[in-house]
C-alpha positions in Angstrom: 19.7 -2.8 3.0 23.1 -2.4 4.5 23.5 -0.2 7.6 26.7 1.6 8.5 29.2 -0.6 10.4 31.4 -3.5 9.8 33.6 -5.7 12.1 36.2 -8.4 11.7 36.0 -11.2 14.3 38.3 -14.2 14.1 38.0 -15.2 10.4 34.6 -13.5 10.0 34.0 -10.2 8.2 30.7 -9.1 9.5 28.5 -6.2 8.2 25.2 -4.8 9.7 22.0 -5.1 7.8 18.4 -3.9 8.5 16.5 -6.7 10.3 13.5 -6.0 8.1 15.4 -7.4 5.1 16.5 -10.5 6.8 14.9 -13.9 6.1 12.9 -15.1 9.1 14.4 -18.6 8.8 17.8 -17.1 9.5 16.5 -15.2 12.5 14.9 -18.3 13.8 18.1 -20.3 13.4 20.0 -17.6 15.3 17.7 -17.7 18.3 17.9 -21.5 18.3 21.7 -21.3 18.7 21.3 -19.7 22.1 18.3 -21.9 23.2 15.7 -19.2 22.9 12.2 -20.6 22.1 11.0 -18.0 19.6 9.1 -19.3 16.6 9.0 -17.8 13.1 5.7 -16.1 14.0 7.2 -14.7 17.2 10.0 -13.1 15.1 7.5 -11.8 12.6 5.5 -10.0 15.3 8.7 -8.5 16.8 9.7 -7.2 13.4 6.3 -5.6 13.0 6.6 -3.9 16.4 10.0 -2.4 16.2 13.4 -1.9 14.4 16.6 -3.8 14.4 19.9 -4.9 12.9 21.6 -8.2 12.1 25.3 -9.0 11.6 25.9 -11.1 8.5 29.1 -12.5 7.0 30.0 -12.3 3.4 27.8 -15.3 2.4 24.7 -14.1 4.3 24.9 -16.1 7.5 23.5 -14.3 10.5 25.7 -14.1 13.6 23.9 -11.5 15.7 20.8 -9.4 16.1 19.5 -6.5 18.2 16.2 -4.7 18.2 14.6 -1.6 19.7 10.9 -0.7 20.2 10.3 3.1 20.5 6.9 3.4 22.2 7.5 7.1 22.8 10.3 9.7 22.7 11.1 9.0 26.3 10.3 5.2 26.4 12.2 2.7 24.2 12.8 -0.9 25.1 15.7 -3.0 23.7 15.5 -6.7 23.1 16.5 -9.7 21.0 20.2 -8.9 21.5 21.7 -12.2 20.3 25.2 -13.1 19.5 26.3 -16.5 18.1 28.0 -18.6 20.7 31.0 -18.8 18.4 31.5 -15.0 18.8 30.3 -14.2 22.3 33.8 -13.7 23.7 34.9 -11.3 21.0 33.1 -8.1 21.7 30.3 -8.8 19.3 27.5 -8.0 21.7 29.1 -4.6 22.6 29.4 -3.8 18.8 25.7 -4.5 18.3 24.7 -2.4 21.4 26.9 0.5 20.4 25.0 0.6 17.1 21.6 0.5 18.9 22.8 3.5 21.0 23.6 5.4 17.8 20.2 4.6 16.4 18.2 5.5 19.5 20.2 8.7 20.3 19.4 10.3 23.6 16.2 8.2 24.2 16.1 6.6 27.7 16.4 2.8 27.2 14.9 -0.1 29.1 15.8 -3.8 28.7 15.6 -7.2 30.4 19.1 -8.7 30.7 20.0 -12.4 30.7 22.7 -13.4 33.1 25.1 -13.8 30.2 24.7 -10.2 29.1 24.4 -8.5 32.5 28.0 -7.5 32.8 28.0 -6.0 29.3 25.1 -3.8 30.1 26.5 -2.7 33.4 29.8 -1.7 31.6 27.7 0.4 29.1 26.1 2.4 31.9 22.8 0.5 32.4 21.5 0.4 36.0 19.9 -2.8 37.4 16.4 -2.1 38.8 14.2 -5.2 39.2 14.1 -8.9 38.7 11.7 -10.6 36.3 10.7 -14.2 37.2 10.0 -16.5 34.3 7.3 -19.0 35.4 6.6 -21.9 33.2 5.6 -25.5 33.1 2.6 -27.8 32.5 -0.6 -26.1 33.4 -2.5 -27.7 36.3 -5.9 -26.1 37.1 -6.7 -25.7 40.8 -10.0 -25.2 42.4 -11.5 -22.2 40.7 -10.8 -19.0 42.7 -13.7 -16.9 43.6 -14.2 -13.8 41.4 -13.7 -10.8 43.7 -16.9 -9.4 45.2 -18.7 -6.9 42.9 -16.8 -8.0 39.7 -17.6 -10.3 36.8 -15.4 -11.8 34.1 -15.9 -11.7 30.4 -14.0 -12.3 27.2 -12.1 -9.4 25.7 -13.1 -8.1 22.2 -11.4 -5.8 19.7 -13.8 -3.1 20.9 -12.0 -3.0 24.2 -8.8 -1.7 22.7 -9.0 1.9 24.0 -9.9 0.8 27.5 -7.1 -1.8 27.7 -4.5 0.7 26.4 -5.6 3.3 28.9 -5.3 0.9 31.8 -1.9 -0.4 30.5 -0.7 3.2 30.1 -1.2 3.8 33.9 0.5 0.5 34.8 3.3 0.5 32.3 4.1 4.2 31.9 3.6 4.8 28.2 1.0 4.4 25.4 1.3 1.1 23.6 -1.8 1.3 21.4 -0.1 -0.1 18.2 1.3 -3.0 20.1 -2.1 -3.8 21.7 -3.9 -3.6 18.4 -1.5 -6.3 17.1 -1.8 -8.4 20.3 -5.6 -8.5 20.0 -5.3 -10.0 16.6 -3.4 -13.1 17.9 -4.6 -13.3 21.6 -7.6 -14.5 23.6 -8.3 -12.3 26.6 -10.2 -12.1 29.9 -11.5 -8.8 31.4 -12.6 -8.3 35.0 -15.5 -5.8 35.0 -16.2 -3.6 38.1 -18.6 -0.7 38.0 -19.1 -1.3 34.3 -15.4 -0.7 33.6 -12.5 -2.9 32.9 -10.5 -3.1 36.2 -8.1 -5.9 35.2 -7.3 -7.9 32.1 -5.1 -10.6 30.7 -4.1 -11.6 27.2 -2.9 -15.1 26.1 -1.3 -16.1 22.9 0.8 -18.8 21.3 4.5 -18.3 21.9 7.7 -20.3 21.9 7.2 -23.8 23.3 3.5 -23.4 23.9 1.4 -20.5 25.2 2.3 -17.3 27.1 0.0 -15.2 29.4 0.8 -11.6 29.1 0.3 -8.8 29.5 -1.7 -8.9 32.7 -2.8 -5.6 34.4 -4.6 -5.6 37.7 -4.7 -3.6 40.9 -4.2 -6.5 43.3 -3.3 -10.2 43.4 -6.9 -11.3 43.7 -7.9 -9.6 40.4 -4.8 -10.8 38.7 -5.4 -14.4 39.7 -9.1 -14.1 38.6 -8.1 -13.0 35.0 -5.4 -15.6 34.5 -7.2 -18.7 35.9 -9.4 -19.1 32.8 -6.2 -19.4 30.7 -4.8 -22.1 33.1 -8.0 -24.0 32.7 -8.0 -23.6 28.9 -4.5 -24.9 28.6 -4.6 -27.7 31.2 -1.9 -30.2 30.5 -0.1 -27.9 28.0 3.0 -25.8 28.3 2.2 -22.4 29.8 4.5 -19.4 30.6 4.1 -16.1 32.4 6.8 -13.5 33.1 6.3 -11.3 36.2 8.1 -9.0 38.6 6.0 -10.3 41.5 8.4 -12.3 43.6 6.2 -13.3 46.6 2.5 -13.1 47.6 -0.7 -14.9 46.5 -0.1 -14.2 42.8 3.4 -15.8 42.7 2.1 -18.7 44.8 -0.8 -19.3 42.5 1.5 -19.6 39.5 3.6 -22.2 41.2 0.6 -24.2 42.4 -0.8 -24.0 38.8 2.2 -25.9 37.5 4.4 -22.9 36.6 7.3 -22.6 39.0 10.1 -20.2 38.4 12.3 -21.5 35.6 14.7 -18.5 35.2 15.2 -14.9 35.9 16.3 -11.8 34.0 17.1 -8.3 35.3 15.2 -5.1 34.2 17.8 -2.4 33.5 17.7 1.2 32.4 19.9 3.8 30.8 19.3 7.5 30.7 16.5 7.5 33.3 15.0 5.2 35.9 12.4 2.7 34.7 10.6 2.4 38.1 10.3 5.1 40.8 12.2 4.4 43.9 9.2 4.9 46.1 6.9 2.7 44.0 4.1 1.5 46.3 1.0 -0.3 45.3 -1.9 2.0 46.0 -5.4 0.6 46.4 -7.1 0.5 43.0 -3.9 1.5 41.2 -3.1 -0.8 38.2 0.2 -2.7 38.0 1.8 -4.8 35.4 1.5 -8.3 36.7 2.8 -10.0 33.6 5.0 -8.8 30.7 4.0 -9.0 27.0 7.5 -10.5 26.6 11.0 -9.9 27.8 11.8 -8.0 24.6 8.6 -5.9 24.5 8.2 -5.8 28.3 
């Protein structure tokens, strides 16, 4: 289905189409042009989780994309904003984002910006808030850390959905039940149980070049380490990735020692309202997001 909007760039006449009607192979080819690792299945999951547009020429070639994920009226994330390298210097990204703004209306927006897109988002009124550290590499299991006193680990099951969503809602700031229901279909998970309740958890799934750990929700570094260590062991010698806003401390150190140093960074930005409170302080027992689902879904 064609959406409203057209643009002429160089010798290209581009029109916008609904991403739901676009062949996955074309979306995959687009992300490969900018070096992004998304597989066909990754694109499929993203399309199932949100909305989006693509820019196509008159013969159906895809030159750009943008997606948005409205978790709530006051919480929408933006991601998969891709412009073909051939058109990046011609206002193509701004054109796509202007259409996203039309579609999302007055909703506050959150996104994670690459270095290449950072100036564009600043010029459109987005505010930089935090840095996301993309840790990745070949997993190297260390000596197994002790499970925190009074806690036990177990595998996550589909029956844990409501408890996981409730914990994530506190840490993330909005309800993501539909997303978590989809994640549990494709993920393995570890829960840390304390006082017969889930106090921390991690999910792990195939993504990109290998496997990604995320989301991870915990109240401190020790709990976070405890729930990701089993995934490091399970994927020893394989490519493993985790995206976090934790710059320093035992958690960040554990990732590096486990074969996942910082590979790249992106910037969390917001428009129409702050993403994180200025006085955000980790309170004892208060859950935090230690690892993102993905940079697009956050």
